Residue, then its C-alpha position, 0 to 999 in steps of 0.5 A: m752928730s755922725g758916727t765914725i766912717r772908716t774906709g779900707i781894703g781886704g787884707w794887706t798882702f797882695e802882690p800887685w800892691d808891691e808896685t801900686f801901693y807900698p814903697s819899693d824899699l818897704p820890708k814885707k813885715r811892715q806892710l800892715e803898719y804902712a797900710a794902717s797908716k794910710l787906711t782906717t780899717i782892713e777886712v781880714n779874709g785869712t780868718f775865713y780859711r784858717s784859724q789864727k793864734p791869739e799871739t797873731y791877733a795881739k801882734w796885729a793889734s800892736e802894729v796899728p794906730e789908735g782908732f784903726v779897726f779890723s773886721l774879721k771874716a768868720p770861718r767857712f766851717a761856720v757858714n758853708r753848710k746846708i743847715l746854718s743853725e747847726g754851726g754852733e761848735s764852729i762859731e764858738r771855736f772861732v769866737n774863743s780863738g783869741i779874737a779878743e786880743l785885738g781889743e779896741h781894734l776888733g771891728p765887725i765879724l762878717w758872716q758871708f754865705a755861699a752864693t747858692k745859699q737860699f733863705d730859710p727863715d727858721d734856719f736863719a733865725g736859729f743861726l742868729k741865736l748862735l751869734p755871741k754878744s761878747a768875747g773876752g769882755i768885748a762886745l761883738r758886732h755881727v754883719v751877714e752877707p747873703r748873696h742869693e736873691s731869696f734873701v731880698t725879703p722883708d722877713f730877712a731884714g726883720l730877723c736881722r733888725k730884731a737881732g741887731v745884726a747888720i746886713v752887707c750893702a753890696d755894690s756888685d754886678d753879681h749879688p743883690q744889694i740889700a741896703d736896709v739898716t738893721a743895726d747900729f752900724v752899716y757895712l758896705r762892700l764896694q765891688r765894682g772897681d776898675a784897675a785901670v782907674e787910678t782911684c779904683y772907682p771913678p771920681d763921680a762914683l766916689d762923690e756919690w758914695s761919699e754922700r751915701l756914707a755921710t747919710f748913713a753916718a748921720g742916721g739917715e738912709p740914702g734914697d737910691l739904694c735897694k732895700a729888702a724892706p723899703d717900708a720899714p721905719i728906722e731909728k734916726a741915730p748916728r751910726d758907725v760906717f765901714a766901707y771896703f773896696i773888694r774884688s774888682g779893681k783890687p790893685r787900686a783898692p787902697h787908692g779908692a779907700m784913701a780917695l773916699m776918705q779924703r772926700l769925707g774930710r777924714q772926719a772918721g779919724 
């Protein structure tokens, strides 16, 4: 048995996609509907910069098919601070802002830290305690994205594992890779794309990532990724997997997501 694998992109509004992805006669108000018909998940970046209304979340949910999932980037006010464990008010405000209107389309919440933010065990443990288990009766899944080398330590992975919070597995030239499995799902951000490559990543790289995603989904761990706690045992159980083509090569990101899902045989639905 395997968990559900979803592949997608960051957002759905990006001017170059008007040329590379969307049909020329498609109204902009139908871009989300079209993107959701070709992809299985989208990471929403707009929630990082500003609050959304409950009606907005409800509208998004109405425009996507069954099985499609949004991940939401948590607001900068909660994560861009010297002391993370003092962000409780911002966290609560975001969680109660109407995200539950997404219903079954609500996926993981991404807590992305500044690239300069260093690991403080006590402060980070306090931050994890602030993350709510549910919103509007919907269970929440949380994933953190540290981008400083100081987080590459077994202590960090251990805190996430104890809390059941996932760690972003980054494929990046700029940030460390931490591929430890610490939750019942895996979240990847693929950031080495190339706009000159039709599928964002070259075919051989897509082949490799499809194998890794399948391994994660089946409950295993790829042996060629970097971990913070390489000796820590994991429970072998099916896991959902979310993989996003982000940043580099963005004009071709949708094609990367589609090509990767094609390699996986669309077992994710």
